[in-house]
C-alpha positions in Angstrom: 123.1 -83.9 123.2 122.4 -86.2 125.0 122.5 -89.6 123.3 120.9 -92.9 124.2 122.9 -94.2 126.9 123.1 -90.7 128.7 118.7 -90.8 128.2 118.5 -94.4 129.4 120.4 -93.2 132.5 118.0 -90.5 132.8 115.3 -93.3 132.9 116.7 -94.9 135.3 117.5 -91.6 137.9 114.0 -90.3 137.1 112.2 -94.0 138.1 113.3 -94.4 141.1 112.6 -90.8 142.2 109.0 -90.4 140.0 107.0 -93.8 140.0 104.4 -93.7 142.6 104.3 -90.0 143.2 101.8 -87.4 142.4 102.3 -84.3 140.0 101.1 -80.9 141.4 101.8 -78.8 138.4 103.3 -78.5 135.3 104.9 -75.5 133.9 106.0 -73.9 130.9 108.2 -71.2 131.5 109.4 -70.5 128.2 107.0 -70.0 125.1 109.2 -72.1 122.7 109.1 -75.6 125.0 105.9 -76.8 124.6 104.9 -78.5 121.1 101.3 -79.4 121.7 97.9 -78.0 123.3 96.0 -81.2 123.8 96.0 -82.3 125.9 97.2 -79.4 128.1 99.8 -79.5 130.7 97.3 -79.4 133.4 96.0 -82.9 132.1 99.4 -84.0 134.2 98.1 -82.6 137.5 96.6 -84.8 140.3 97.8 -87.7 138.4 100.1 -90.5 139.4 103.8 -91.2 137.5 103.5 -94.7 136.6 106.2 -95.0 134.4 109.4 -93.3 132.9 110.7 -94.8 129.7 113.3 -94.4 126.7 112.3 -94.1 123.5 115.5 -93.3 121.1 116.7 -90.0 122.4 112.9 -89.5 123.6 111.9 -89.5 127.3 108.5 -90.5 128.1 106.5 -90.1 132.1 103.4 -92.3 131.6 101.0 -91.5 134.3 97.9 -93.6 132.7 97.6 -97.4 134.1 98.5 -100.2 132.1 101.5 -100.6 129.9 100.4 -97.6 127.8 98.2 -95.7 129.9 98.5 -92.0 129.4 98.2 -88.8 129.6 102.1 -88.6 129.0 105.0 -86.2 129.3 107.3 -86.3 126.3 110.6 -84.5 126.6 113.4 -84.5 123.9 116.3 -82.2 125.3 118.2 -81.5 121.7 121.7 -80.3 121.9 121.8 -77.9 125.0 118.9 -78.9 126.8 119.4 -80.6 130.4 117.2 -81.8 133.4 117.9 -80.8 136.9 116.3 -82.6 139.9 115.6 -80.6 143.2 114.3 -82.6 146.4 113.1 -79.4 146.9 111.5 -76.6 145.0 111.4 -73.4 145.5 107.5 -72.1 147.0 107.3 -69.6 144.2 106.0 -70.5 140.6 109.1 -69.9 137.9 108.8 -66.3 136.0 109.0 -66.7 132.3 112.1 -64.9 131.1 115.6 -64.8 129.3 117.2 -67.5 132.0 117.7 -70.6 130.8 114.3 -71.9 132.7 112.1 -74.2 130.3 109.7 -75.9 132.7 108.9 -77.0 135.8 107.3 -80.4 137.0 106.3 -79.9 140.5 105.4 -82.8 142.4 102.8 -82.7 145.4 105.4 -83.3 148.1 107.7 -80.2 146.9 110.2 -81.9 144.9 110.8 -82.1 141.0 112.6 -81.4 137.9 113.7 -78.3 136.0 114.0 -78.3 132.0 116.7 -76.0 131.4 118.2 -75.0 127.8 121.5 -72.8 127.4 122.0 -70.9 124.2 120.0 -68.9 121.8 118.5 -71.8 119.6 115.7 -72.8 120.9 115.0 -76.8 120.6 114.4 -78.6 123.7 111.0 -79.9 122.7 108.0 -80.8 125.5 104.9 -83.0 124.5 101.6 -83.8 126.4 99.9 -86.4 124.4 97.8 -89.7 124.6 100.2 -92.0 123.3 104.0 -91.5 122.8 103.4 -91.9 118.7 101.3 -89.0 119.0 105.1 -87.3 118.8 106.1 -87.5 115.1 109.6 -88.0 116.2 108.5 -90.9 118.3 106.7 -92.4 115.9 109.1 -92.3 113.0 111.7 -93.8 115.3 113.7 -97.3 113.6 114.6 -100.1 115.9 116.7 -99.9 119.4 120.0 -101.1 119.0 119.7 -102.4 122.3 116.4 -104.2 122.0 117.3 -108.3 122.1 115.5 -108.4 118.5 118.5 -106.3 117.2 120.5 -108.6 115.7 123.3 -108.7 112.6 120.4 -109.9 110.1 118.4 -107.0 111.1 121.6 -104.3 110.9 122.1 -105.8 107.6 119.3 -105.2 106.2 118.6 -101.2 107.4 122.2 -100.7 105.5 121.0 -103.1 102.7 120.5 -100.3 100.0 121.9 -97.5 101.8 123.9 -95.4 99.4 124.7 -92.7 102.2 127.5 -92.6 104.2 127.6 -94.9 107.3 128.2 -92.1 109.9 125.0 -90.6 108.3 122.9 -93.8 108.4 123.8 -94.5 112.1 122.5 -90.8 112.9 119.3 -91.3 111.2 117.1 -91.7 113.7 114.5 -93.2 111.4 117.4 -95.6 110.3 118.2 -96.7 113.8 117.0 -95.1 117.1 119.3 -93.0 119.6 122.8 -92.5 118.2 123.5 -89.4 117.9 126.9 -87.5 116.6 129.3 -88.6 119.7 128.4 -92.3 119.5 128.9 -92.7 116.0 132.4 -91.5 115.8 132.9 -94.2 118.9 131.2 -97.0 117.1 133.0 -96.3 113.7 136.6 -96.2 115.6 135.3 -99.8 117.6 135.1 -101.5 114.0 138.1 -99.2 112.8 135.8 -98.1 109.9 135.9 -95.2 107.8 132.7 -92.8 108.6 132.9 -92.0 104.9 132.4 -95.6 103.9 128.8 -96.3 102.0 126.3 -98.5 103.9 125.7 -100.6 101.1 128.8 -101.4 100.8 129.8 -103.3 103.8 131.0 -107.1 103.3 128.8 -109.3 105.4 132.3 -109.6 107.8 132.2 -105.8 108.0 128.2 -105.5 109.1 129.3 -108.3 111.5 132.0 -106.2 113.1 129.7 -103.1 113.3 127.1 -104.6 115.1 129.2 -105.9 117.8 130.6 -102.0 117.8 127.5 -100.6 118.0 126.0 -102.8 120.6 129.7 -103.0 122.8 130.1 -99.3 122.8 126.2 -98.3 123.5 125.9 -101.5 126.2 129.2 -100.2 128.2 128.2 -96.6 128.1 125.2 -97.7 129.6 126.8 -99.6 132.6 129.0 -96.3 132.9 126.1 -94.0 132.9 123.4 -96.2 135.5 123.6 -94.9 138.8 125.3 -91.3 138.2 123.2 -88.7 139.3 121.3 -86.6 136.6 123.8 -83.9 137.0 127.2 -85.7 136.6 125.7 -87.5 133.3 127.3 -85.2 131.0 130.4 -85.2 132.6 130.8 -89.1 132.6 130.0 -89.2 128.7 133.1 -86.7 128.2 135.5 -89.0 130.1 134.3 -92.4 128.2 133.8 -90.9 124.6 137.9 -92.3 122.9 138.1 -89.9 119.9 134.7 -88.1 119.7 135.5 -84.2 120.6 139.9 -85.0 120.9 140.9 -83.8 118.5 144.8 -83.6 118.2 145.2 -86.3 121.0 146.9 -88.8 120.7 144.2 -92.3 119.7 144.1 -94.7 122.8 144.7 -97.8 120.4 147.3 -96.6 118.2 148.8 -93.2 119.1 148.2 -91.6 115.9 146.7 -88.1 116.4 142.9 -88.0 116.3 141.6 -85.7 113.2 138.6 -83.8 113.0 136.2 -83.3 109.9 133.8 -80.2 110.2 130.5 -78.9 109.2 128.3 -76.4 109.0 126.6 -77.5 112.3 128.9 -80.5 113.9 132.3 -82.2 113.3 133.4 -85.8 113.0 136.6 -87.0 114.8 138.5 -90.5 113.8 141.5 -92.2 114.0 143.7 -92.3 110.3 145.3 -94.9 111.2 142.6 -97.6 113.2 139.8 -96.0 110.3 141.3 -94.7 106.9 144.4 -96.7 106.4 146.2 -93.5 107.1 144.8 -91.4 105.4 143.4 -88.0 106.0 139.9 -87.6 104.9 138.8 -84.6 103.3 138.0 -81.3 104.9 136.1 -78.9 102.8 136.3 -76.6 105.5 139.8 -76.7 106.5 140.0 -76.4 102.1 138.5 -73.4 101.7 140.8 -71.9 104.5 143.5 -72.5 103.2 142.9 -71.5 99.4 
């Protein structure tokens, strides 16, 4: 799933290509992709894109005057969605079908982009709204970890009273916006912290270390992604990860073997030496297989 660094890079990529250009057509292709009906997508047609912004993992294309002008086209790529830019789109409108194409945005000069989604679990979401906060997922977002006001004290306040595991708290968009499964693994590895550690149990020193790891990991990922074409961002993300998705490989810090804990729809990766005092974490799925 695209997370904060990739969506930030996409916002920069689209800012260079969309701002100042006029929307000609917004063409939903997949029935499931459009989550709103008022205003309709046609409300964007003939309007000039004035800004592209990121809200957590959401992308927002503004077409009105002023800081919060609308209507806005809000995109959430979910797990298997992606954006494909075309300097010249096909002249014929796309036909609904079983392919990956979900929505097309055509500009007046013939350029534009497609939103595609692989697989059968269709979660990619597009909203046409008067303001970004009209999207429930945007309205409930917690603070952005790259915002200037996201200080160690702010993080401490967010973790206070949290009896959940720190991995789950970092992924909760209503607590901190933009972090998903991959970068929560990376942040916790950089902080040398177990993903199973209870958030409320962190000491002052551990919270400070986590804040530094969080900020450094995300900023470095944003810098690695900056300037890449949209088509290259997925590959760039994978090459920059140190533990996530690298089960069985040596830890780049200590050389220990990276381990995994599997769940029904996801998994986490960690280094036992760096993060859990050398002890493997319980993997319930593996335990059931061994019985």
